[in-house]
Each structure stands twice: as structure tokens, then as C-alpha cells.
C-alpha positions in Angstrom: -14.2 22.4 43.2 -12.2 24.3 40.7 -8.6 23.3 40.0 -6.2 26.1 40.2 -2.7 26.3 38.8 0.1 26.4 41.3 3.1 28.5 40.3 6.4 27.3 41.7 9.4 29.6 41.9 13.1 28.7 42.2 15.1 30.0 45.2 17.2 32.0 42.7 14.1 33.7 41.2 12.8 34.6 44.7 16.2 36.1 45.7 16.2 38.1 42.5 12.7 39.4 43.4 13.8 40.6 46.7 16.2 43.1 44.9 13.4 44.7 42.9 12.9 48.5 43.5 9.4 49.8 44.3 9.1 51.2 40.7 10.0 47.8 39.3 7.4 46.2 41.5 4.8 48.7 40.4 5.7 48.2 36.8 5.4 44.4 37.2 2.0 44.7 38.9 0.7 47.0 36.2 1.9 44.7 33.4 0.3 41.7 35.2 -3.0 43.6 35.5 -3.0 44.5 31.8 -2.4 40.9 30.9 -5.2 39.6 33.0 -7.9 42.1 32.2 -11.2 40.5 31.4 -12.0 40.2 27.7 -15.6 40.9 27.3 -17.5 38.1 25.9 -20.2 38.4 23.3 -23.6 39.4 24.7 -26.8 37.5 24.1 -30.2 39.2 23.9 -32.7 37.6 26.2 -36.2 38.1 27.3 -37.2 38.0 31.0 -40.4 38.7 32.9 -39.8 40.9 36.0 -42.5 42.4 38.1 -43.0 46.1 37.1 -42.6 47.5 40.6 -39.3 45.6 41.1 -37.9 46.8 37.8 -38.9 50.5 38.5 -37.3 50.3 41.9 -34.2 48.7 40.5 -33.8 51.2 37.8 -34.3 54.1 40.2 -31.7 52.7 42.6 -29.2 52.1 39.6 -29.8 55.7 38.4 -29.2 57.0 42.0 -25.8 55.2 42.0 -25.1 56.4 38.4 -24.9 52.9 37.1 -26.8 51.6 34.1 -29.4 49.2 35.4 -28.5 46.4 32.9 -24.8 46.8 33.8 -25.8 46.3 37.5 -27.9 43.2 36.6 -24.8 41.7 34.9 -22.6 42.7 37.8 -24.9 41.0 40.3 -25.1 37.9 38.1 -21.3 37.7 37.9 -20.9 38.1 41.7 -23.5 35.4 42.3 -22.0 33.0 39.9 -18.5 33.5 41.2 -19.5 32.9 44.8 
């Protein structure tokens, strides 16, 4: 189980937040998103054996969805490891 940080806010802070305009909220969310964008890590070249028919089918499907197939492999790996 992963430990997650818990943020605690004072009553004063929460009251102040209630007075934010829609534009201020959007600005806050955009700034928060920018701060927490993933920083790509260094890639490692690997060698893997994959059945040819599976690789051909995977590449065709990736091309059909206009996604580079290696990008799709990494996306699937990330989804699986984060689940």
C-alpha cells in the first residue's frame, strides 16, 4: 500500500477559497497542472522477443489510431503498473 500525503487546511484558508472567482480558480488549476506535469525519465534500450504476428497486428492497430506503437507499449506498461 502506498502512503499518500494528506493536506490539512485551516478554516480561514477554506473561507478565503470560497471567495475565489471562476477565473482565479481556473488560474490556480492551470498552475497546479503545470507544477505536476510528469518529467520524462531517461529511456532504456531493451531487447524483447515478440511473436511476429502479434507485433504486426499491434503496429497496424497503433497506426490505425495514429499512435506510434512504442508509445502505445509504454502507455500500456504505465497503466498496468499503476493499477
